[in-house]
VMD Tcl script that draws the C-alpha trace (Angstrom):
set ca {
  {0.03 0.05 -0.10}
  {1.36 3.25 -0.99}
  {1.67 5.90 1.73}
  {1.51 10.04 0.99}
  {2.41 12.64 2.83}
  {0.10 15.97 2.71}
  {1.94 19.26 2.50}
  {-0.29 22.28 3.18}
  {0.54 25.90 3.29}
  {-1.52 28.91 2.17}
  {-0.98 28.78 -1.47}
  {-0.86 25.09 -2.48}
  {-2.28 21.41 -1.21}
  {0.26 19.03 -2.71}
  {-0.13 15.30 -2.42}
  {3.76 14.15 -2.27}
  {4.31 9.95 -2.71}
  {6.80 8.88 -0.11}
  {9.95 6.58 -1.00}
  {9.45 7.76 -4.79}
  {8.69 10.20 -7.88}
  {5.62 10.59 -8.68}
  {4.17 11.68 -12.01}
  {2.16 14.59 -10.21}
  {5.65 16.10 -9.15}
  {8.32 15.15 -11.65}
  {10.90 18.00 -10.31}
  {10.46 17.16 -6.67}
  {13.67 15.86 -5.16}
  {12.96 13.38 -2.26}
  {14.96 13.47 0.90}
  {16.38 10.18 1.63}
  {15.29 8.02 4.69}
  {17.95 8.57 7.16}
  {19.61 5.02 8.30}
  {19.50 3.72 11.90}
  {23.22 5.09 12.05}
  {22.54 8.54 10.62}
  {19.94 8.98 13.41}
  {22.21 7.70 16.28}
  {25.19 10.33 14.98}
  {22.22 13.19 14.82}
  {21.16 12.16 17.98}
  {24.24 12.52 19.62}
  {24.78 15.70 18.29}
  {21.45 17.08 19.22}
  {22.47 15.67 22.82}
  {25.72 17.62 22.80}
  {24.39 20.75 21.56}
  {21.61 21.25 24.19}
  {24.15 20.27 27.24}
  {26.20 23.11 25.58}
  {23.43 25.55 25.80}
  {22.36 24.52 29.06}
  {26.00 25.26 30.45}
  {26.13 28.54 28.92}
  {23.01 29.31 30.69}
  {24.69 28.29 34.32}
  {28.06 30.16 33.35}
  {26.08 33.15 32.45}
  {23.81 32.58 35.59}
  {26.62 32.30 37.88}
  {28.61 35.35 36.51}
  {25.91 37.63 36.92}
  {25.29 36.69 40.46}
  {28.94 37.15 41.19}
  {28.80 40.44 39.53}
  {25.61 41.51 42.02}
  {28.15 41.10 45.17}
  {30.52 43.20 43.37}
  {32.98 39.78 41.96}
  {34.07 40.51 38.25}
  {35.78 37.51 36.85}
  {37.25 37.84 33.30}
  {35.58 35.96 30.00}
  {35.94 32.73 29.14}
  {34.48 29.45 31.15}
  {37.93 28.40 32.12}
  {38.68 31.51 33.95}
  {35.42 31.45 35.65}
  {35.84 28.13 36.98}
  {39.06 28.24 37.94}
  {38.49 31.61 39.85}
  {35.16 30.17 41.62}
  {36.95 28.25 44.31}
  {39.41 30.99 45.21}
  {36.42 33.16 45.53}
  {34.11 31.29 48.00}
  {37.22 30.69 50.01}
  {37.88 34.22 50.08}
  {36.97 35.96 53.05}
  {37.48 39.28 52.51}
  {34.59 39.47 49.66}
  {30.86 40.28 49.89}
  {29.45 36.62 49.63}
  {27.26 36.05 52.39}
  {26.86 32.47 53.58}
  {23.83 31.38 51.33}
  {25.36 33.11 48.22}
  {28.56 30.93 48.64}
  {26.21 27.81 48.84}
  {24.19 28.69 45.68}
  {27.43 29.66 43.94}
  {29.26 26.29 44.48}
  {25.87 24.35 43.80}
  {26.10 26.04 40.27}
  {29.62 25.64 39.72}
  {29.58 21.45 40.81}
  {26.28 21.32 38.06}
  {28.70 23.17 35.79}
  {31.13 20.64 36.16}
  {29.09 17.91 35.98}
  {27.45 19.35 32.89}
  {30.96 19.44 31.07}
  {31.84 15.78 32.02}
  {28.77 14.49 30.28}
  {29.36 16.84 27.11}
  {32.95 15.14 26.60}
  {31.27 12.02 27.30}
  {28.76 12.71 24.70}
  {31.49 13.78 22.01}
  {33.97 10.86 22.41}
  {30.67 8.42 21.81}
  {30.23 10.42 18.93}
  {33.68 10.24 17.74}
  {34.05 6.56 18.01}
  {30.98 6.08 16.28}
  {32.54 7.92 13.22}
  {36.15 7.77 13.31}
  {36.51 4.92 11.28}
  {33.99 5.82 8.02}
  {35.83 6.48 5.00}
  {33.41 9.78 4.69}
  {35.00 10.69 7.91}
  {38.52 10.77 6.89}
  {37.78 12.22 3.13}
  {35.85 14.95 4.86}
  {39.40 15.52 7.50}
  {40.80 16.39 4.27}
  {38.84 19.75 3.88}
  {40.16 22.81 5.78}
  {37.99 24.31 8.00}
  {35.87 20.90 8.69}
  {36.71 19.21 11.93}
  {34.87 16.26 14.21}
  {31.82 18.09 15.03}
  {31.31 19.09 11.06}
  {32.01 15.94 9.88}
  {29.36 14.41 12.05}
  {26.63 17.05 10.92}
  {27.41 16.08 7.64}
  {27.53 12.51 7.70}
  {24.01 12.79 9.87}
  {22.34 15.02 7.77}
  {23.58 14.70 3.89}
  {24.21 11.10 3.89}
  {24.52 10.27 -0.13}
  {26.12 12.81 -1.52}
  {25.51 11.52 -4.82}
  {21.35 12.08 -4.23}
  {22.64 15.89 -4.91}
  {23.16 16.67 -8.55}
  {26.05 19.04 -7.90}
  {28.01 20.87 -5.59}
  {25.88 24.03 -6.06}
  {22.36 21.79 -5.33}
  {24.11 21.10 -2.17}
  {24.57 24.45 -0.83}
  {21.36 25.42 -1.87}
  {19.92 22.64 0.30}
  {21.98 23.87 3.21}
  {20.95 27.69 2.79}
  {24.04 28.88 1.58}
  {23.20 30.21 -1.83}
  {21.62 33.95 -2.73}
  {18.06 34.32 -3.16}
  {17.07 35.68 -6.41}
  {14.58 38.79 -7.48}
  {13.70 38.58 -11.06}
  {10.99 41.18 -12.65}
  {10.69 42.39 -16.27}
  {14.36 43.19 -17.19}
  {15.34 43.49 -13.59}
  {17.27 39.96 -11.80}
  {19.21 40.86 -8.68}
  {20.82 38.55 -6.20}
  {19.61 38.53 -2.39}
  {20.82 37.64 1.09}
  {21.11 33.76 1.29}
  {18.12 31.93 1.66}
  {19.03 30.46 5.26}
  {17.14 27.24 4.20}
  {17.57 23.81 5.42}
  {19.39 22.54 8.00}
  {20.31 25.69 10.19}
  {23.07 23.68 12.32}
  {24.89 22.68 9.29}
  {24.82 25.98 7.86}
  {26.13 27.28 11.33}
  {29.06 25.08 11.69}
  {30.09 25.63 7.89}
  {30.15 29.28 8.84}
  {32.10 28.96 11.83}
  {34.45 26.53 9.96}
  {34.73 28.92 7.04}
  {35.70 31.92 9.79}
  {38.30 29.66 10.63}
  {39.97 29.28 7.58}
  {39.79 32.85 6.61}
  {41.26 33.98 9.99}
  {44.57 31.95 8.97}
  {44.73 32.63 5.41}
  {47.18 35.62 5.66}
  {49.75 33.22 7.25}
  {49.60 30.70 4.46}
  {50.36 30.83 0.14}
  {48.05 27.85 -1.13}
  {45.82 28.29 -3.73}
  {42.94 28.60 -1.74}
  {44.51 31.03 0.73}
  {45.85 33.79 -2.06}
  {41.82 33.28 -3.66}
  {40.51 34.36 0.47}
  {42.85 37.13 0.66}
  {41.82 38.57 -2.58}
  {37.97 37.71 -1.50}
  {38.80 39.87 1.45}
  {40.05 42.77 -0.21}
  {36.79 42.81 -2.45}
  {34.13 42.28 -0.10}
  {32.87 42.91 3.88}
  {34.50 39.77 6.03}
  {31.16 38.64 6.55}
  {30.35 38.25 3.05}
  {33.54 36.73 2.29}
  {32.88 33.86 5.23}
  {29.64 33.27 3.72}
  {31.49 32.90 0.19}
  {33.46 30.23 1.78}
  {31.42 28.16 3.32}
  {29.46 28.20 -0.16}
  {32.70 26.93 -1.55}
  {33.30 24.71 1.46}
  {29.85 22.97 0.47}
  {30.67 22.65 -3.15}
  {34.08 21.09 -2.32}
  {32.46 18.88 0.42}
  {29.72 17.55 -2.66}
  {32.96 16.75 -4.78}
  {35.01 15.45 -2.32}
  {32.45 12.61 -1.21}
  {30.99 11.89 -4.72}
  {34.40 11.15 -6.34}
  {35.68 9.44 -3.20}
  {38.53 11.73 -3.44}
  {40.78 13.91 -0.32}
  {40.94 17.54 -0.85}
  {43.48 18.44 -3.11}
  {44.04 22.27 -2.39}
  {45.42 22.96 -6.08}
  {42.26 22.26 -7.46}
  {40.21 24.55 -4.93}
  {40.11 27.20 -7.30}
  {40.50 25.77 -10.73}
}
mol new
graphics top color blue
foreach p $ca { graphics top sphere $p radius 0.5 }
foreach p [lrange $ca 0 end-1] q [lrange $ca 1 end] { graphics top cylinder $p $q radius 0.2 }
display resetview
């Protein structure tokens, strides 16, 4: 028995057959069903993201509570965690006994969450480290274990995309287009698709862009020229778009990244 998914919005009602390409919608590209392994990778990533978000909230709250008592700590979670034990033991500050109690409680909670984050990341790395796709993705500049895991969980088979531009558009890194009569102009990126994957690629691109001045390979030279022609934020997004295309090429050809062909 065939299954159908009903998609309804303010403009259209479309009936799309799940698992194939029906005659009704010949241009629709269907998303492949995730394997159980992809679901495991994605689940671990979502858990890690939630834990990090919770820890960040606790860190900000702890920093704010300390400042209410006149204790200001430098930026960075490491700086804060190193300073808290001495702050609690310091009898000369304005902290009351109750304040010292809840500060220690939040401090220990942050420690517990940090241990959980590292445990989840270790489990995630053990799950993907022996995969061929992981080794290929690690050859691309700006792509680390976290981005590799996100790509393996979300993209799956890169061959499902016609080309690298289609993958970049699926992630939401291609510009929108406005056309009317003789007017045809490009707008901002669409920001459609997987927001977490797009965020990771932009962070990776920013890292590569920050270090390009110290390198003289083909990609770095292209990035230096790019930075001269446009704002830094636009250059980061442009590089993220290029990384998406490189990812598609690497995964479909099963060949490691070759920097000499990056700007060919």
